[in-house]
C-alpha positions as CSV (number, residue, x, y, z in Angstrom):
1,M,-4.4,-21.7,6.0
2,K,-0.8,-20.4,6.1
3,I,-0.5,-16.7,7.0
4,V,2.3,-14.1,6.9
5,L,1.8,-11.1,9.2
6,A,3.5,-7.8,8.3
7,D,3.6,-4.9,10.8
8,D,6.3,-2.5,11.9
9,H,5.5,-3.0,15.6
10,A,6.8,-6.2,17.2
11,I,4.1,-6.2,19.9
12,V,1.4,-6.0,17.2
13,R,2.9,-8.9,15.3
14,S,3.2,-10.9,18.5
15,G,-0.4,-10.2,19.6
16,F,-2.0,-11.0,16.3
17,S,0.1,-14.1,15.9
18,M,-1.2,-15.4,19.2
19,I,-4.8,-14.8,18.1
20,L,-4.4,-16.4,14.7
21,N,-2.4,-19.4,15.9
22,F,-5.1,-20.1,18.5
23,Q,-7.5,-20.8,15.6
24,S,-7.6,-24.5,14.5
25,D,-7.6,-23.5,10.8
26,M,-4.9,-20.8,10.9
27,E,-1.1,-20.8,11.2
28,V,1.3,-17.8,11.1
29,V,4.3,-19.1,9.1
30,G,6.2,-15.9,9.0
31,T,6.3,-12.2,10.1
32,A,7.8,-9.1,8.6
33,A,8.5,-5.5,9.8
34,D,8.2,-3.7,6.5
35,G,7.2,-4.0,2.8
36,I,10.5,-5.4,1.7
37,E,10.5,-8.1,4.3
38,A,6.9,-8.9,3.5
39,Y,7.8,-9.5,-0.1
40,T,10.7,-11.7,0.8
41,M,8.6,-13.7,3.3
42,V,5.8,-14.3,0.8
43,A,8.4,-15.5,-1.8
44,K,9.8,-17.9,0.9
45,C,6.7,-19.2,2.6
46,K,4.1,-19.0,-0.2
47,P,1.3,-18.2,2.3
48,D,-2.4,-18.4,1.5
49,I,-2.9,-14.9,3.1
50,L,-0.7,-11.9,3.8
51,I,-1.9,-9.5,6.5
52,M,-0.3,-6.2,5.7
53,D,-0.1,-3.0,7.7
54,L,-0.6,-0.1,5.3
55,S,1.9,2.4,6.7
56,M,5.3,0.9,7.3
57,P,8.7,2.5,6.8
58,P,9.9,3.5,4.3
59,G,6.8,5.7,3.8
60,E,3.9,4.0,2.1
61,S,5.8,0.8,1.3
62,G,2.8,-1.4,2.5
63,L,0.7,-0.1,-0.4
64,I,3.6,-0.2,-2.9
65,A,4.6,-3.7,-1.8
66,T,1.0,-4.9,-2.1
67,G,1.0,-4.2,-5.9
68,K,4.4,-5.9,-6.3
69,I,3.4,-9.0,-4.3
70,K,0.1,-9.4,-6.2
71,E,2.0,-9.0,-9.5
72,D,4.7,-11.7,-8.6
73,H,2.6,-13.9,-6.3
74,P,-1.0,-13.7,-7.5
75,D,-2.1,-16.8,-5.4
76,T,-1.4,-15.0,-2.1
77,K,-4.4,-13.0,-1.0
78,I,-3.7,-9.8,0.8
79,L,-5.7,-8.4,3.8
80,I,-4.7,-4.8,4.7
81,L,-4.6,-4.0,8.4
82,T,-4.6,-0.2,9.0
83,M,-5.7,2.7,11.2
84,H,-7.0,4.6,8.1
85,D,-10.8,4.6,7.6
86,D,-10.6,7.1,4.7
87,E,-12.7,6.0,1.7
88,E,-9.9,7.1,-0.7
89,Y,-7.5,4.7,1.1
90,L,-10.0,1.9,0.7
91,F,-10.4,2.6,-3.0
92,H,-6.7,2.6,-3.7
93,I,-6.0,-0.4,-1.5
94,L,-8.4,-2.6,-3.5
95,K,-7.1,-1.1,-6.8
96,S,-3.6,-2.2,-5.7
97,G,-4.8,-5.9,-5.5
98,A,-5.7,-6.4,-1.9
99,S,-8.8,-8.6,-1.1
100,G,-9.8,-6.9,2.1
101,Y,-9.5,-4.0,4.5
102,V,-9.7,-4.2,8.3
103,L,-9.2,-1.4,10.8
104,K,-6.7,-2.1,13.6
105,N,-9.3,-1.1,16.2
106,A,-11.8,-3.7,14.9
107,P,-12.7,-6.6,17.3
108,D,-10.8,-9.9,16.9
109,E,-13.9,-11.6,15.5
110,E,-13.9,-9.2,12.5
111,L,-10.3,-9.9,11.7
112,L,-11.0,-13.6,11.7
113,L,-14.1,-13.2,9.6
114,A,-12.1,-11.1,7.1
115,I,-9.4,-13.7,6.8
116,R,-11.9,-16.6,6.3
117,T,-13.8,-14.5,3.8
118,I,-10.9,-13.7,1.5
119,H,-9.5,-17.2,1.9
120,G,-12.8,-18.5,0.5
121,G,-12.4,-16.2,-2.6
122,G,-14.5,-13.3,-1.3
123,T,-13.6,-9.6,-0.6
124,Y,-14.0,-8.2,2.9
125,I,-15.1,-4.6,3.4
126,H,-16.7,-3.3,6.5
127,P,-20.4,-2.7,5.7
128,K,-20.2,1.0,6.6
129,M,-17.5,1.5,4.1
130,A,-19.2,-0.3,1.2
131,T,-21.3,2.7,0.2
132,S,-18.3,5.0,0.2
133,L,-16.4,2.5,-2.0
134,V,-19.2,2.5,-4.6
135,R,-19.4,6.3,-4.6
136,E,-15.6,6.6,-5.0
137,F,-15.6,4.0,-7.8
138,I,-18.3,5.9,-9.7
139,K,-16.5,9.2,-9.3
140,K,-13.2,7.7,-10.6
141,D,-14.9,6.0,-13.5
142,T,-16.8,9.1,-14.7
143,S,-13.8,11.4,-14.3
144,S,-11.2,9.1,-15.9
145,Q,-9.0,10.7,-18.6
146,T,-8.3,9.2,-21.9
147,E,-4.8,10.8,-22.2
148,D,-2.1,10.2,-19.6
149,P,-0.2,13.4,-18.7
150,Y,2.7,11.5,-17.2
151,E,4.9,12.2,-20.2
152,I,4.8,16.0,-19.5
153,L,6.4,15.7,-16.1
154,S,9.9,17.3,-15.9
155,K,13.0,15.4,-14.7
156,R,12.8,17.1,-11.3
157,E,9.1,16.2,-10.9
158,L,9.9,12.6,-11.8
159,E,12.5,12.6,-9.0
160,I,10.1,14.1,-6.5
161,L,7.1,12.0,-7.3
162,P,8.2,8.6,-6.0
163,L,9.6,10.1,-2.8
164,V,6.4,12.0,-2.0
165,A,4.4,8.8,-2.9
166,K,6.5,6.8,-0.4
167,G,5.5,9.2,2.4
168,Y,8.5,11.5,2.8
169,G,7.8,15.1,3.9
170,N,8.9,18.2,2.0
171,K,12.0,18.6,4.2
172,E,13.1,15.0,3.8
173,V,12.6,15.1,0.0
174,A,14.6,18.4,-0.1
175,E,17.5,16.8,1.8
176,K,17.6,13.7,-0.3
177,L,17.7,15.6,-3.6
178,F,19.8,18.5,-2.3
179,I,17.2,21.2,-3.2
180,S,15.2,23.7,-1.2
181,V,11.9,23.0,0.5
182,K,10.3,25.7,-1.6
183,T,11.5,23.9,-4.7
184,V,9.9,20.7,-3.5
185,E,6.6,22.4,-2.6
186,A,6.5,24.1,-6.0
187,N,7.2,20.9,-7.9
188,K,4.8,18.9,-5.9
189,A,2.0,21.4,-6.6
190,R,2.8,21.1,-10.3
191,I,2.8,17.3,-10.2
192,M,-0.7,17.3,-8.5
193,E,-2.0,19.8,-11.1
194,K,-0.5,18.0,-14.1
195,L,-1.8,14.6,-13.0
196,N,-5.1,15.9,-11.8
197,L,-4.6,14.4,-8.3
198,R,-6.1,15.7,-5.1
199,S,-4.6,13.7,-2.3
200,R,-1.5,11.6,-1.4
201,P,-3.4,8.3,-1.6
202,E,-4.2,9.2,-5.2
203,L,-0.6,10.0,-5.8
204,V,0.6,6.7,-4.3
205,Q,-1.8,4.7,-6.5
206,Y,-0.6,6.6,-9.6
207,A,3.0,6.0,-8.7
208,L,2.2,2.3,-8.2
209,K,0.4,2.1,-11.6
210,K,3.2,3.8,-13.5
211,K,6.0,2.1,-11.5
212,C,7.6,5.5,-11.3
213,W,9.2,4.7,-7.9
214,T,11.9,3.0,-10.0
215,F,13.2,6.4,-11.1
216,K,17.0,6.4,-10.3
217,T,17.4,8.3,-7.1
218,R,19.7,6.6,-4.6
219,E,16.8,5.9,-2.2
220,N,14.6,4.4,-4.9
221,E,17.5,2.2,-6.2
222,R,17.8,0.7,-2.7
223,F,14.1,0.1,-2.3
224,V,13.6,-1.4,-5.8
225,K,16.7,-3.6,-5.4
226,N,15.4,-5.1,-2.2
227,I,11.8,-5.6,-3.3
228,S,12.6,-7.0,-6.7
């Protein structure tokens, strides 16, 4: 099976490539250092599997790129490799189109099992996380709203939302939009309240679903241009 490996640390890419290339049924055909490069490499190599680090610059581009890659290259299965063992991250990762989730501190055997599982058409979730996933799914299903409040966001909130979703801190957002940190904090609080969101993973998934990272700030224009 052909594999593309995306991680922002060169030593991690090198180490995992050695492990995977040692397997008789696996070959690393390309590597990437961020979400934009991952998208480009998938388009070029058309791999069976993309192993994607969740947190790569800029911000949460690993998660955002996952949704874009699955939309444009549905035949490539995506395995998320991350340090996060939070059940909310697991829920949003699978919602974005990934087929599996492996922690970076997992043994090599688990990574290989996950790869072979999703290549065979399955979904890989560590057993201890399965219960959390079911609980989170039920919670989301029962609390889903019939009316989307996105339309009531102000222009300023629409500028701030994609930047926060991509992982920028309050000070960084303020610098990019030439506003005060207090203004960012106030608008972010209103965004979370209006959208009924409780955490950044939820905000990232919402931004991915609405494709609102395409709002025309200079930073987002660069990101969308490179990933499109």
